N, C-alpha and C positions, 0 to 999 in steps of 0.2 A: 878456795872457792871457785868452782868451774862455772862461769857465768852462762856459757852456752848450755851446759847440762841443766842448770836451774830452769832456764826458759823452756827447753825442750820437754822436760818432765812436767812442768806446769802446764804447758800447752796440751799435752796428752791428757792430763787430768781434767782440764776444762772441757775439752771436746767430748770426753767420755761422760762427765758427771754434772756439769754446771747447767743452770737454767739458761733459756734462750737469751734473756736479758743480760746475763753475765757473760755469755759467749760473745754477744755483740759488743758489750763494753770492752772485753778483752781485744776483740778484733779492731775496734776503734783506737784503743790505746797503743796497740803494738803491731798491728798489721795494716794500718792506714785505711781501714774501712770507713765508709761515710758515717758521720755523726747521726744522720737521719735514721739509720738503721737502729741505733740505740733508742731514739724517740719512738719508733714504730713498735718496738718490743715493750717499751714502757707504757704505751697507750693502753695495752691490754689490762693494766692494773687500775685504770681510771674509771670512776663510776659516773653515773648520770648526774649526780649532785655536784660534780666537779672535783671532788676529792679523790684520793687514791686509797685503795685497800687491797683485798684479794691476796693477803699475805705477802705483800711487797717486802715488809719486814717479817721474816719467816716465823718468828716465835709466837705468833698469834695467827690463827687460821681464819680470821674474820673476813668475810667478803666485803662488809660495809666499810666506808671510808673512815680512816683514823688519822689523827694529826701527825703521828710519827711517819706514817706512810707518805704523807705529803712532804715531810722533811726529806725522806729518802729520795723521793721523786725529784725534788728540786736540786738536791745535791748531785744526782746523776745527770740531770740536764746541765747543771753548772760545769761538771767535769767534762761533758761533751761540748761545751761552749755554745749551748743552745738557749740559755735563759734569756738572751737578748734578741733571739730570732723572732721577728714579728709574728710569723705564723704560729710558732710554738707558743708564744705568749698568749695569743688569742685562743688557741685550741686547748692549751694545757695549763699554763701558768695562771692566767687571770680567773678561769673557772675554779681552779683550786683555791685561789685567794677568796673568791666568793664563798666557797665552802668554809674556809677558816673563819671568815667574818661571821658566818651564820652560827658557828658553834662557840664563839668566844664569849665567855661570861665577863661580866664586869670584874676587873678593870681593863680588860682588853686582850689578855693572853689567851692561849688555847690550852685545854687540859692535856695531860700526859696520855690518857686513853679515855675512850667513851664507853658507856655501859654496853653497847652492842658487842664489845669484845668478849663479854662474859658468856655469851651464848654459844661460843665455839671453843675448841681446844686452844689453850694458851698457856704460856709460862706463868707462874704465880705472880710475878712482878707486874703483869699486865692487868690484873684484876682491877676493875674500875668501880668506884662508888656510884650511887644513883645520880648524884649531882656533883660531878668532879669539878674541882676548882682549876683555875689557870695554873700553869706550871712553867717555870723557866726552861725546863727541858720538856718539850721541844721548841717552845716559842722563840727563844733567843736564836737557836740554829736556823729556824725558818726565816725570821726577820733579817738575820745577818745575810743570808743568801739573797734575799730580795733587795736589800740595801746595796750589796755588792754589785748587783746587776741593774740597779736603778729602775726597778720595777715600780710603776706608779699604781697604787691601789689604796683605798681607805684603810684596809687592814694593816698596811705598813705603818701608817701613822699611829694607830691605836696600839699596835704591837710594840712599836718603839717606845711609847710612853710607859707601857707596862714593864718592859725590860729595864729601863733606867731605874725605876723604883725598886724592882726586885733585886737587881745587882747591887745597888747601894745598901740594901738592908742585909744581904746574904753574907754568911760566914762559911758557906759550904766548902768542903774539900773533896766532894764527889766528882769523879771524872765526867760522868754524864750530865753534870750541871756546869762544871767549869769550862769544858770545851765549847758548849753552845754560848756561854757568856762571852768567852774570848772571841768566838766567831762573830757575835753581834758587835762587840766593841771595836774590832778591827775595821768595821765599815760604818760605824755609828756617825751621825751627822754633826756631833760636837766633839772634835778631836781632843781638845784639852780636857774636857770632862772624861772622855773615854780613856785618856792617858792616865788619869788619876786612878780610875777603877782598875785598869790593867796592872798598874803598879801594885795595888792592894792584892789582886788575885795572884800575881806571880810571887809576891812575898809569901802568901799563904801556901802556894804550891811547893815551896822549899821546905815545908815541914816534913818531918820524917814520916815515911809511909805513903805519901800522896803519890809520888812517882816511884815505880818499881825499877830500881837500879841493879838488883841482883838478878842475873840472867837465869838463875836456878829457881827463882820464885815461882810458886805454883798457885793455882786458884785463879780467881777473876781479878788479875792484876793488869796494870797498864804500863808498858815500857816506853822509853823516850820516843821511839818512832810512831807510837800511837798518839802521843800528844802533839807531835810535829811530823805528820806524814809526808810533808814536802818541806823543802828548805825555805820556802817563801812565807810560811805562816808565822805569826807573831811569836808563838811559843818556842820556835827554834832557838831563839836567843837564850833560853834557859839552859841549853845543852851545848857545851863546848864541842868543837868538831871531833876531838878524839873520843869523847863519850858517845856521840852519835855514831861515829864510825864503828866503834866496838859493838854497839847494840844493833846496828845494821848487819854486822856479821852474824850476830846471834839470830836475828830475824831470818836471814838466809838459811842458817843451820836448822831452823825449825821446820823446813820443808820435809814432808813425810815421804816415805818410799814410793807412795803412789803418785807423787808429784804435787799434791795439794798441801795447804797449810791446815793445821788443826784449829778447832775452836776450844775455848777455855771455860765453857759453861754447859749445863745440862740442857739439851734441846728437847722440844716437845716429842720428837720421834726420830728414829734413824733417818727417815726421809728428809726431815727438816734439817738434820745435821748435814746431809749432803747439799741441800740448798745453801746453807750458810757457808760451807767450805768452798763452794764455787766463788761466792762473793769475797770471802776473806782471802782467797788465793789471788784474785784479781787485784785487790787492794794491797796485798803484800808486794806483788810485782810492781804495782804503780809506785809504791814508796821506794823500793830498791832502784827503780829507774830514775825517779826524781833526784835521788842522791848519787846518780851515776855509778851505781853498783852493778849494772848490767851492761855497761858500755864495753 
């Protein structure tokens, strides 16, 4: 594996193809660019209601605010170390929390998607009912980031109560449910209770087929580096170093001739595929860097 070649090819792909937000995320992560440049690009996706939309998550072309777009925004701000910045909190984070609280049905979580998504091109999994219920995905991911960064807002309290109840009842093995649950539990305010739930989840994850260990697996599967994109997250403990090292080699090998990484699902359009590949490429590089594969 030629580490310099990986980075140079990826850099060319990103400059040629990625969104401004992803170019600035790349520059922050790898070129020592200021974090504030990430926030300024992200601000274009924020709406007057405080939420985020405008296809920040590219598979739905809805300009109106959506819960998952808020999740993505918070995760980008967290990656850039900006969730605790007082100006960013006042201008971006707390208004987004106001939006979340305004759409949260009883008992306090937010829906996966809102009906406004139906008015625009979107992948089929984004189709929303007229009165969507609360969902652990993305509520747990959102509340987890807020707890991690000690953001104070009424939504955090109500979202926390919702997550506890849903996690204790759930038997899901779905990646997009389990990762948010673990993200919440890593930062939950009751460590002993969280530890019991984490033990149940990790036991469930060891069932056959939950994690994709075969590097030749195709379709919408999730390999160990997707479950543990950095060595500091809780789920890293499920994967011995030699298993993770092998899959990191596989991740590097999936870089395409144009320098970017592929996606494993059908996008809304070829343009959307390009938007996704920019972000997926930045995240692949981030994971390889976190595990010292690019040193």
